C-alpha positions as a Markdown table, in Angstrom:
| # | Residue | x | y | z |
|---|---|---|---|---|
| 1 | Met | 25.6 | -2.6 | -11.9 |
| 2 | Lys | 23.8 | -3.3 | -8.6 |
| 3 | Met | 23.0 | 0.4 | -8.3 |
| 4 | Trp | 21.5 | 0.5 | -11.8 |
| 5 | Ser | 19.4 | -2.7 | -11.1 |
| 6 | Ser | 17.9 | -0.8 | -8.1 |
| 7 | Leu | 17.3 | 2.2 | -10.3 |
| 8 | Glu | 15.4 | 0.0 | -12.8 |
| 9 | Glu | 13.2 | -1.5 | -10.0 |
| 10 | Leu | 12.2 | 2.0 | -8.8 |
| 11 | Asp | 9.0 | 3.3 | -10.4 |
| 12 | Val | 9.9 | 6.1 | -12.8 |
| 13 | Arg | 6.8 | 8.0 | -11.7 |
| 14 | Thr | 8.1 | 7.9 | -8.2 |
| 15 | Val | 11.4 | 9.4 | -9.2 |
| 16 | Ile | 9.8 | 12.2 | -11.2 |
| 17 | Ser | 7.4 | 12.9 | -8.3 |
| 18 | Val | 10.2 | 13.2 | -5.8 |
| 19 | Ile | 12.2 | 15.6 | -8.1 |
| 20 | Leu | 9.1 | 17.7 | -8.8 |
| 21 | Ala | 8.2 | 17.8 | -5.1 |
| 22 | Phe | 11.7 | 19.1 | -4.1 |
| 23 | Ala | 11.7 | 21.6 | -7.0 |
| 24 | Leu | 8.2 | 22.9 | -6.1 |
| 25 | Leu | 9.2 | 23.3 | -2.5 |
| 26 | Ser | 12.3 | 25.2 | -3.5 |
| 27 | Val | 10.2 | 27.5 | -5.7 |
| 28 | Val | 7.7 | 28.2 | -2.9 |
| 29 | Val | 10.5 | 28.9 | -0.4 |
| 30 | Ser | 12.3 | 31.1 | -2.9 |
| 31 | Leu | 9.2 | 33.1 | -3.8 |
| 32 | Leu | 8.4 | 33.7 | -0.2 |
| 33 | Asn | 12.0 | 34.7 | 0.4 |
| 34 | Ser | 11.9 | 36.9 | -2.7 |
| 35 | Tyr | 8.8 | 38.7 | -1.4 |
| 36 | Leu | 10.4 | 39.4 | 1.9 |
| 37 | Tyr | 13.7 | 40.3 | 0.2 |
| 38 | Thr | 12.0 | 42.8 | -2.2 |
| 39 | Ser | 10.2 | 44.5 | 0.7 |
| 40 | Ser | 13.4 | 44.9 | 2.8 |
| 41 | Phe | 15.4 | 45.8 | -0.3 |
| 42 | Leu | 13.1 | 48.8 | -1.1 |
| 43 | Asp | 13.1 | 49.9 | 2.5 |
| 44 | Lys | 16.9 | 49.9 | 2.5 |
| 45 | Lys | 17.0 | 51.9 | -0.7 |
| 46 | Val | 14.6 | 54.5 | 0.7 |
| 47 | Gly | 16.6 | 54.6 | 4.0 |
| 48 | Glu | 19.7 | 55.6 | 2.1 |
| 49 | Ile | 17.8 | 58.5 | 0.3 |
| 50 | Glu | 16.4 | 59.6 | 3.7 |
| 51 | Thr | 19.8 | 59.8 | 5.2 |
| 52 | Val | 21.2 | 61.9 | 2.3 |
| 53 | Leu | 18.3 | 64.3 | 2.2 |
| 54 | Lys | 18.1 | 64.9 | 5.9 |
| 55 | Asp | 21.7 | 66.0 | 6.2 |
| 56 | Gln | 21.6 | 68.4 | 3.2 |
| 57 | Arg | 20.2 | 71.9 | 2.9 |
| 58 | Glu | 20.2 | 72.2 | -0.9 |
| 59 | Phe | 17.2 | 69.9 | -1.6 |
| 60 | Ser | 17.0 | 70.5 | -5.3 |
| 61 | Lys | 20.7 | 69.8 | -6.0 |
| 62 | Val | 20.9 | 66.7 | -3.9 |
| 63 | Ala | 17.6 | 65.3 | -5.2 |
| 64 | Arg | 18.7 | 65.9 | -8.8 |
| 65 | Gly | 21.9 | 64.1 | -8.1 |
| 66 | Ile | 20.0 | 61.1 | -6.7 |
| 67 | Leu | 17.8 | 61.0 | -9.8 |
| 68 | Asp | 20.9 | 61.0 | -12.0 |
| 69 | Val | 22.6 | 58.0 | -10.3 |
| 70 | Arg | 19.5 | 56.0 | -9.2 |
| 71 | Pro | 17.4 | 54.8 | -12.2 |
| 72 | Asp | 15.0 | 53.1 | -9.8 |
| 73 | Val | 14.0 | 56.5 | -8.3 |
| 74 | Ala | 11.1 | 57.9 | -10.4 |
| 75 | Tyr | 10.6 | 61.2 | -8.5 |
| 76 | Ile | 11.4 | 63.1 | -5.4 |
| 77 | Arg | 8.9 | 65.8 | -4.0 |
| 78 | Leu | 9.1 | 68.2 | -1.1 |
| 79 | Val | 5.9 | 69.2 | 0.7 |
| 80 | Asp | 5.8 | 71.7 | 3.6 |
| 81 | Asp | 4.0 | 71.2 | 6.9 |
| 82 | Asn | 0.8 | 72.8 | 5.4 |
| 83 | Gly | 0.7 | 70.2 | 2.6 |
| 84 | Ile | 1.8 | 72.6 | -0.1 |
| 85 | Leu | 4.1 | 71.2 | -2.8 |
| 86 | Lys | 7.4 | 73.2 | -2.7 |
| 87 | Glu | 9.5 | 71.2 | -5.2 |
| 88 | Ser | 9.0 | 68.2 | -7.5 |
| 89 | Leu | 11.8 | 66.5 | -9.4 |
| 90 | Gly | 11.4 | 63.5 | -11.8 |
| 91 | Ser | 8.3 | 61.9 | -13.3 |
| 92 | Ser | 5.6 | 59.5 | -12.2 |
| 93 | Glu | 5.1 | 58.0 | -15.6 |
| 94 | Gly | 6.1 | 54.5 | -16.6 |
| 95 | Gly | 6.2 | 51.3 | -14.5 |
| 96 | Asp | 4.8 | 50.3 | -11.1 |
| 97 | Ile | 5.8 | 53.0 | -8.6 |
| 98 | Arg | 5.7 | 52.5 | -4.9 |
| 99 | Glu | 5.6 | 55.7 | -2.8 |
| 100 | Phe | 7.5 | 56.3 | 0.5 |
| 101 | Arg | 7.3 | 59.3 | 2.8 |
| 102 | Phe | 9.5 | 60.6 | 5.6 |
| 103 | Leu | 9.9 | 63.9 | 7.6 |
| 104 | Thr | 12.9 | 66.2 | 7.5 |
| 105 | Pro | 14.3 | 67.9 | 10.6 |
| 106 | Asp | 12.4 | 71.1 | 9.6 |
| 107 | Lys | 9.1 | 69.2 | 9.6 |
| 108 | Asn | 8.8 | 69.1 | 5.8 |
| 109 | Thr | 7.6 | 65.8 | 4.1 |
| 110 | Val | 9.7 | 64.2 | 1.4 |
| 111 | Ile | 7.9 | 61.9 | -1.0 |
| 112 | Val | 10.0 | 59.4 | -2.9 |
| 113 | Gly | 8.7 | 57.2 | -5.8 |
| 114 | Ile | 10.5 | 53.9 | -6.3 |
| 115 | Arg | 10.0 | 51.8 | -9.5 |
| 116 | Glu | 9.3 | 48.3 | -8.2 |
| 117 | Asp | 10.1 | 46.6 | -11.5 |
| 118 | Ala | 13.6 | 48.0 | -11.3 |
| 119 | Asn | 14.3 | 45.9 | -8.2 |
| 120 | Arg | 12.8 | 42.6 | -9.4 |
| 121 | Phe | 15.9 | 41.4 | -11.2 |
| 122 | Pro | 18.0 | 40.9 | -8.1 |
| 123 | Val | 15.6 | 38.3 | -6.7 |
| 124 | Phe | 15.4 | 36.2 | -9.9 |
| 125 | Gly | 18.8 | 34.7 | -9.3 |
| 126 | Pro | 17.9 | 33.2 | -5.9 |
| 127 | Val | 14.8 | 31.6 | -7.3 |
| 128 | Val | 16.7 | 29.8 | -10.1 |
| 129 | Trp | 19.5 | 28.9 | -7.7 |
| 130 | Ser | 17.0 | 27.4 | -5.2 |
| 131 | Val | 15.2 | 25.4 | -7.9 |
| 132 | Phe | 18.6 | 24.1 | -9.1 |
| 133 | Met | 19.6 | 23.1 | -5.5 |
| 134 | Gly | 16.2 | 21.4 | -5.0 |
| 135 | Val | 16.8 | 19.2 | -8.1 |
| 136 | Val | 20.3 | 18.4 | -6.9 |
| 137 | Leu | 19.2 | 17.5 | -3.4 |
| 138 | Ser | 16.3 | 15.3 | -4.8 |
| 139 | Leu | 18.8 | 13.4 | -7.0 |
| 140 | Leu | 21.1 | 13.0 | -4.0 |
| 141 | Phe | 18.2 | 11.7 | -2.0 |
| 142 | Leu | 17.3 | 9.2 | -4.7 |
| 143 | Phe | 20.9 | 8.0 | -5.0 |
| 144 | Leu | 21.0 | 7.4 | -1.2 |
| 145 | Ile | 17.8 | 5.3 | -1.6 |
| 146 | Phe | 19.5 | 3.3 | -4.3 |
| 147 | Phe | 22.5 | 2.6 | -2.2 |
| 148 | Thr | 20.6 | 1.7 | 1.0 |
| 149 | Ala | 17.5 | 0.0 | -0.3 |
| 150 | Pro | 17.7 | -3.9 | -0.3 |
| 151 | Ser | 17.8 | -5.3 | -3.8 |
| 152 | Lys | 15.3 | -7.9 | -5.0 |
| 153 | Asp | 18.3 | -10.0 | -6.3 |
| 154 | Ala | 19.2 | -11.1 | -2.8 |
| 155 | Tyr | 15.7 | -12.4 | -2.1 |
| 156 | Leu | 15.5 | -14.1 | -5.5 |
| 157 | Glu | 18.8 | -15.8 | -4.7 |
| 158 | Lys | 17.3 | -17.1 | -1.5 |
| 159 | Leu | 14.3 | -18.5 | -3.4 |
| 160 | Ile | 16.6 | -20.2 | -6.0 |
| 161 | Ser | 18.7 | -21.7 | -3.1 |
| 162 | Ala | 15.6 | -23.0 | -1.4 |
| 163 | Met | 14.3 | -24.5 | -4.7 |
| 164 | Lys | 17.6 | -26.3 | -5.2 |
| 165 | Arg | 17.4 | -27.8 | -1.7 |
| 166 | Val | 13.9 | -29.1 | -2.5 |
| 167 | Ser | 15.1 | -30.5 | -5.8 |
| 168 | Arg | 17.7 | -32.5 | -3.9 |
| 169 | Gly | 15.0 | -33.9 | -1.6 |
| 170 | Asp | 15.3 | -31.5 | 1.3 |
| 171 | Leu | 11.7 | -30.7 | 2.3 |
| 172 | Thr | 12.8 | -28.7 | 5.4 |
| 173 | Ala | 13.5 | -25.6 | 3.2 |
| 174 | Lys | 11.6 | -22.6 | 4.3 |
| 175 | Leu | 11.7 | -18.9 | 3.3 |
| 176 | Asp | 11.4 | -16.4 | 6.1 |
| 177 | Ile | 9.4 | -13.2 | 5.3 |
| 178 | Asp | 11.4 | -10.5 | 7.0 |
| 179 | Lys | 10.9 | -6.8 | 7.2 |
| 180 | Gly | 13.0 | -6.2 | 4.0 |
| 181 | Ile | 10.3 | -7.6 | 1.8 |
| 182 | Gln | 7.1 | -6.7 | 3.7 |
| 183 | Gly | 6.6 | -3.7 | 1.5 |
| 184 | Asn | 6.8 | -5.8 | -1.7 |
| 185 | Leu | 3.5 | -7.7 | -1.9 |
| 186 | Thr | 4.6 | -9.7 | -5.0 |
| 187 | Leu | 7.7 | -11.2 | -3.1 |
| 188 | Val | 5.6 | -11.9 | 0.0 |
| 189 | Arg | 3.1 | -13.8 | -2.1 |
| 190 | Val | 5.9 | -15.8 | -3.8 |
| 191 | Phe | 7.5 | -16.7 | -0.5 |
| 192 | Glu | 4.1 | -17.7 | 1.1 |
| 193 | Gly | 3.3 | -19.8 | -2.0 |
| 194 | Phe | 6.7 | -21.5 | -1.9 |
| 195 | Asn | 6.3 | -22.3 | 1.9 |
| 196 | Ser | 2.8 | -23.6 | 1.4 |
| 197 | Met | 3.9 | -25.8 | -1.6 |
| 198 | Val | 6.8 | -27.3 | 0.5 |
| 199 | Asp | 4.4 | -28.0 | 3.4 |
| 200 | Gln | 2.0 | -29.8 | 1.1 |
| 201 | Leu | 4.9 | -31.8 | -0.5 |
| 202 | Arg | 6.2 | -32.7 | 3.0 |
| 203 | Lys | 2.7 | -33.9 | 4.0 |
| 204 | Arg | 2.2 | -35.9 | 0.8 |
| 205 | Tyr | 5.7 | -37.4 | 1.2 |
| 206 | Ser | 4.8 | -38.5 | 4.7 |
| 207 | Asp | 1.6 | -40.0 | 3.5 |
| 208 | Tyr | 3.5 | -41.8 | 0.8 |
| 209 | Glu | 6.0 | -43.3 | 3.2 |
| 210 | Thr | 3.2 | -44.5 | 5.4 |
| 211 | Ala | 1.4 | -46.1 | 2.5 |
| 212 | Ser | 4.6 | -47.6 | 1.2 |
| 213 | Arg | 5.3 | -49.3 | 4.6 |
| 214 | Glu | 1.7 | -50.6 | 4.6 |
| 215 | Tyr | 2.1 | -51.9 | 1.1 |
| 216 | Gln | 5.4 | -53.7 | 1.9 |
| 217 | Val | 3.7 | -55.4 | 4.9 |
| 218 | Ala | 0.8 | -56.5 | 2.6 |
| 219 | Glu | 3.3 | -57.7 | -0.1 |
| 220 | Ser | 5.1 | -59.9 | 2.5 |
| 221 | Ala | 1.8 | -61.8 | 3.3 |
| 222 | Pro | 0.8 | -64.8 | 1.3 |
| 223 | Arg | -1.7 | -63.9 | -1.5 |
| 224 | Val | -3.1 | -65.0 | -4.7 |
| 225 | Val | -3.2 | -62.6 | -7.6 |
| 226 | Val | -5.4 | -63.4 | -10.6 |
| 227 | Ser | -5.6 | -60.0 | -12.3 |
| 228 | Glu | -5.1 | -56.3 | -11.6 |
| 229 | Lys | -6.9 | -53.3 | -12.9 |
| 230 | Arg | -7.5 | -49.7 | -11.8 |
| 231 | Thr | -10.1 | -49.1 | -9.2 |
| 232 | Asp | -13.4 | -47.7 | -10.6 |
| 233 | Ala | -14.2 | -44.1 | -9.8 |
| 234 | Ser | -16.6 | -43.4 | -7.0 |
| 235 | Leu | -18.4 | -40.2 | -6.1 |
| 236 | Arg | -17.3 | -38.2 | -3.0 |
| 237 | Arg | -18.8 | -35.0 | -1.7 |
| 238 | Val | -16.1 | -32.3 | -1.9 |
| 239 | Val | -16.7 | -29.1 | 0.1 |
| 240 | Ala | -15.2 | -25.8 | -1.1 |
| 241 | Leu | -14.6 | -22.7 | 1.1 |
| 242 | Val | -13.8 | -19.3 | -0.4 |
| 243 | Ala | -12.9 | -16.3 | 2.0 |
| 244 | Lys | -12.6 | -12.8 | 0.5 |
| 245 | Ile | -11.3 | -9.5 | 1.7 |
| 246 | Ser | -14.1 | -7.2 | 0.5 |
| 247 | Asn | -12.2 | -3.9 | 0.8 |
| 248 | Phe | -8.8 | -5.2 | -0.6 |
| 249 | Lys | -8.6 | -2.5 | -3.3 |
| 250 | Glu | -9.3 | 0.4 | -0.8 |
| 251 | Leu | -6.7 | -1.1 | 1.7 |
| 252 | Ser | -4.0 | -1.3 | -1.0 |
| 253 | Gln | -4.5 | 2.4 | -1.7 |
| 254 | Lys | -4.9 | 3.7 | 1.8 |
| 255 | Val | -2.7 | 1.5 | 4.0 |
| 256 | Glu | 1.1 | 1.9 | 4.0 |
| 257 | Gly | 2.9 | -0.9 | 2.1 |
| 258 | Ala | 4.7 | -2.5 | 5.1 |
| 259 | Asp | 1.6 | -2.4 | 7.3 |
| 260 | Phe | -0.5 | -3.8 | 4.5 |
| 261 | Ser | 1.8 | -6.7 | 3.8 |
| 262 | Ser | 2.3 | -7.5 | 7.5 |
| 263 | Cys | -1.5 | -7.5 | 8.0 |
| 264 | Leu | -2.1 | -9.9 | 5.0 |
| 265 | Thr | 0.7 | -12.2 | 6.2 |
| 266 | Glu | -0.8 | -12.4 | 9.7 |
| 267 | Tyr | -4.3 | -13.1 | 8.3 |
| 268 | Arg | -3.1 | -15.7 | 5.8 |
| 269 | Lys | -1.0 | -17.6 | 8.4 |
| 270 | Ala | -3.9 | -17.7 | 10.8 |
| 271 | Ala | -6.4 | -18.8 | 8.1 |
| 272 | Ser | -4.1 | -21.6 | 6.9 |
| 273 | Ser | -3.7 | -22.8 | 10.4 |
| 274 | Ile | -7.5 | -22.7 | 11.2 |
| 275 | Ile | -8.3 | -24.5 | 7.9 |
| 276 | Ser | -5.7 | -27.2 | 8.6 |
| 277 | Asp | -7.0 | -27.7 | 12.2 |
| 278 | Tyr | -10.4 | -28.6 | 10.9 |
| 279 | Gly | -8.9 | -31.0 | 8.3 |
| 280 | Gly | -9.1 | -28.7 | 5.3 |
| 281 | Phe | -6.6 | -28.3 | 2.5 |
| 282 | Thr | -5.6 | -24.8 | 1.5 |
| 283 | Glu | -5.9 | -24.8 | -2.3 |
| 284 | Ala | -4.8 | -21.2 | -3.0 |
| 285 | Leu | -3.7 | -17.9 | -1.3 |
| 286 | Leu | -4.6 | -15.1 | -3.7 |
| 287 | Gln | -4.4 | -11.4 | -3.3 |
| 288 | Asp | -7.9 | -10.9 | -1.8 |
| 289 | Glu | -9.0 | -14.5 | -1.6 |
| 290 | Ile | -8.3 | -17.8 | 0.3 |
| 291 | Val | -9.5 | -21.1 | -1.2 |
| 292 | Ala | -9.8 | -24.3 | 0.7 |
| 293 | Ile | -11.4 | -27.7 | 0.1 |
| 294 | Phe | -12.6 | -30.4 | 2.6 |
| 295 | Asn | -13.0 | -34.2 | 2.4 |
| 296 | Val | -9.8 | -34.3 | 0.4 |
| 297 | Pro | -7.5 | -36.2 | 0.1 |
| 298 | Asp | -8.8 | -38.5 | 2.9 |
| 299 | Glu | -12.5 | -39.0 | 3.5 |
| 300 | Gln | -13.7 | -37.1 | 6.6 |
| 301 | Asp | -16.8 | -37.2 | 8.8 |
| 302 | Lys | -19.0 | -34.0 | 8.6 |
| 303 | Pro | -16.9 | -32.2 | 6.0 |
| 304 | Asp | -19.6 | -29.5 | 5.5 |
| 305 | Leu | -19.7 | -28.8 | 9.3 |
| 306 | Arg | -15.8 | -28.7 | 9.4 |
| 307 | Ala | -15.8 | -26.1 | 6.7 |
| 308 | Val | -18.5 | -24.0 | 8.5 |
| 309 | Cys | -16.6 | -24.2 | 11.8 |
| 310 | Ala | -13.4 | -23.1 | 10.1 |
| 311 | Ala | -15.2 | -20.2 | 8.4 |
| 312 | Val | -16.8 | -18.9 | 11.6 |
| 313 | Glu | -13.4 | -19.1 | 13.4 |
| 314 | Leu | -11.8 | -17.3 | 10.5 |
| 315 | Leu | -14.2 | -14.3 | 10.7 |
| 316 | Gln | -13.7 | -14.3 | 14.5 |
| 317 | Phe | -10.0 | -14.0 | 14.1 |
| 318 | Leu | -10.4 | -11.2 | 11.6 |
| 319 | Ser | -12.7 | -9.4 | 14.0 |
| 320 | Asn | -10.2 | -9.6 | 16.9 |
| 321 | Met | -7.4 | -8.4 | 14.6 |
| 322 | Asn | -9.6 | -5.4 | 13.6 |
| 323 | Arg | -10.2 | -4.6 | 17.2 |
| 324 | Gln | -6.5 | -4.1 | 17.7 |
| 325 | Arg | -6.1 | -2.1 | 14.5 |
| 326 | Lys | -8.9 | 0.2 | 15.6 |
| 327 | Leu | -7.0 | 0.9 | 18.8 |
| 328 | Glu | -4.0 | 1.8 | 16.8 |
| 329 | Gly | -6.0 | 4.1 | 14.5 |
| 330 | Lys | -5.6 | 1.8 | 11.4 |
| 331 | Glu | -7.9 | 0.8 | 8.6 |
| 332 | Ile | -9.9 | -2.4 | 9.3 |
| 333 | Val | -10.0 | -5.5 | 7.1 |
| 334 | Val | -13.6 | -6.5 | 5.9 |
| 335 | Gly | -14.2 | -10.1 | 5.2 |
| 336 | Lys | -16.8 | -12.6 | 4.1 |
| 337 | Val | -16.9 | -16.4 | 3.5 |
| 338 | Ala | -19.0 | -18.7 | 1.3 |
| 339 | Ile | -19.2 | -22.5 | 1.2 |
| 340 | Asp | -20.6 | -24.8 | -1.4 |
| 341 | Ala | -20.3 | -28.6 | -2.1 |
| 342 | Lys | -20.7 | -31.0 | -5.0 |
| 343 | Pro | -20.2 | -34.8 | -5.5 |
| 344 | Leu | -17.1 | -35.4 | -7.7 |
| 345 | Ala | -15.5 | -38.4 | -9.3 |
| 346 | Phe | -12.8 | -39.8 | -7.0 |
| 347 | Tyr | -10.2 | -42.5 | -7.8 |
| 348 | Ser | -9.0 | -44.2 | -4.6 |
| 349 | Asp | -5.6 | -45.0 | -6.1 |
| 350 | Ser | -4.8 | -41.3 | -6.8 |
| 351 | Gly | -6.5 | -39.6 | -3.9 |
| 352 | Val | -7.3 | -36.6 | -6.1 |
| 353 | Pro | -10.9 | -35.5 | -7.0 |
| 354 | Gln | -11.7 | -34.8 | -10.6 |
| 355 | Asn | -12.8 | -31.3 | -11.7 |
| 356 | Val | -12.4 | -29.8 | -8.3 |
| 357 | Lys | -12.5 | -26.3 | -10.0 |
| 358 | Glu | -16.2 | -26.8 | -10.5 |
| 359 | Val | -17.1 | -26.8 | -6.8 |
| 360 | Ile | -14.6 | -23.9 | -6.1 |
| 361 | Ser | -16.3 | -21.8 | -8.8 |
| 362 | Leu | -19.7 | -22.4 | -7.2 |
| 363 | Ala | -18.4 | -21.2 | -3.8 |
| 364 | Arg | -16.6 | -18.2 | -5.4 |
| 365 | Asp | -19.8 | -17.1 | -7.2 |
| 366 | Val | -21.7 | -17.1 | -3.9 |
| 367 | Cys | -18.9 | -15.3 | -2.1 |
| 368 | Asp | -18.8 | -12.5 | -4.8 |
| 369 | Lys | -22.5 | -11.7 | -4.1 |
| 370 | Ala | -22.6 | -12.5 | -0.3 |
| 371 | Pro | -22.9 | -9.6 | 2.3 |
| 372 | Ile | -19.9 | -8.7 | 4.3 |
| 373 | Trp | -19.1 | -10.2 | 7.7 |
| 374 | Lys | -21.3 | -13.3 | 6.9 |
| 375 | Val | -20.7 | -17.0 | 6.5 |
| 376 | Val | -23.0 | -18.0 | 3.6 |
| 377 | Val | -23.7 | -21.6 | 2.7 |
| 378 | Ser | -25.7 | -23.1 | -0.2 |
| 379 | Ser | -29.0 | -25.1 | 0.4 |
| 380 | Glu | -27.1 | -28.3 | -0.2 |
| 381 | Val | -24.6 | -27.6 | 2.5 |
| 382 | Tyr | -27.3 | -26.4 | 4.9 |
| 383 | Lys | -29.1 | -29.7 | 4.7 |
| 384 | Gln | -26.0 | -31.4 | 6.0 |
| 385 | Ile | -25.5 | -29.1 | 9.0 |
| 386 | Glu | -29.0 | -27.8 | 9.9 |
| 387 | Asp | -29.1 | -29.9 | 13.1 |
| 388 | Phe | -25.9 | -28.2 | 14.4 |
| 389 | Val | -26.3 | -24.5 | 13.5 |
| 390 | Asp | -28.6 | -21.5 | 13.8 |
| 391 | Ala | -29.0 | -19.9 | 10.4 |
| 392 | Lys | -31.1 | -17.2 | 8.6 |
| 393 | Glu | -32.4 | -17.8 | 5.1 |
| 394 | Ile | -31.3 | -15.1 | 2.6 |
| 395 | Gly | -31.8 | -14.6 | -1.1 |
| 396 | Ile | -29.0 | -14.1 | -3.6 |
| 397 | Gly | -30.3 | -13.7 | -7.1 |
| 398 | Asp | -33.0 | -16.3 | -7.6 |
| 399 | Lys | -31.5 | -18.9 | -5.3 |
| 400 | Arg | -31.9 | -19.6 | -1.6 |
| 401 | Phe | -28.8 | -19.5 | 0.7 |
| 402 | Phe | -28.3 | -19.5 | 4.5 |
| 403 | Ser | -26.3 | -17.1 | 6.6 |
| 404 | Ile | -24.8 | -18.9 | 9.6 |
| 405 | Ile | -25.5 | -17.2 | 13.0 |
| 406 | Ala | -24.1 | -19.7 | 15.5 |
| 407 | Val | -22.6 | -23.3 | 15.5 |
| 408 | Glu | -23.2 | -25.8 | 18.3 |
| 409 | Glu | -20.1 | -26.0 | 20.5 |
| 410 | Gly | -18.0 | -29.2 | 20.3 |
| 411 | Val | -19.7 | -30.8 | 17.3 |
| 412 | Val | -16.3 | -31.1 | 15.5 |
| 413 | Gln | -13.2 | -32.4 | 17.4 |
| 414 | Val | -10.0 | -30.6 | 16.2 |
């Protein structure tokens, strides 16, 4: 059953392609072999006739005997040393005839016509046999893959086991992305998403424990309670960062699966770390996109500047990674980042902004139209950071945006 599950996971087009490739290779080799075999076969047949005729004096009798027993011989002719035809037996009509010449001991020339179509049948068998063997070998190759390739079931069992640990309250569960799944982008994304989710749960749980202890201390103090109601919503400026890989589709087609997955994993880990260092919260890790928000859940100083610093450092990391990939002769990863901000309703008791998707959509729209290798910010964001950055104004559509050139060093403590 395990072997058949592996067979179902393998793409049918891949199976057919492998079989056809082996069969085609077998046909090519067989045809080449057939061509060489046909040529040597005819030479051998003519060599036999040459041996018989050189040793015999009665040319006509011997030649007639050859024509009687050899249907592939069309005619045999004898020409003297002056080029005059002395004898001609057989006929040159019908079929493709290949002519061979050789000299007798008395300097006469013997011309033998061999029908090529009479010798084609012997090479048909090897062609069919080679095609058959090619298909058999390809099937054997595929079965070896089925037996040796790691099954997805084992990794899904790991995921289920880790989920059970989390459900029991164990927030130390973590899924390692080993070499066995680096060629499977879907599993890599699932494992990364699970690890990110557990990290956020652990952080939230730690915040909850801290708040709970503070609440218990406050509860133990003397107080007078008249009434209790939910805190009114206040507006807080939420900053969204969207980083895109511009050439994701081309990379997925050109770069080998394992290298592509390893490259994405390295980039995503570094991006998550950089965003976290500047106080950001990684909202999503998509195929070609990383989404982060700042000034959430806790209020921060200079959230716009924090996002810009994280974006600049993220592109610097990508540039350094590409430098190494160029040395190794690999395709580079092209990136760009956009940042936008918007005041959102915020309830202090929940710590969660309302309609955060609105500000993410704003940043995503800018990123889709932004030039590559640029950190582009909206006019609203630029107003908050203009004293700390060098920037160039650019136009995207009918709106004004700014491309960040440099950031003042040390303006944000990480």
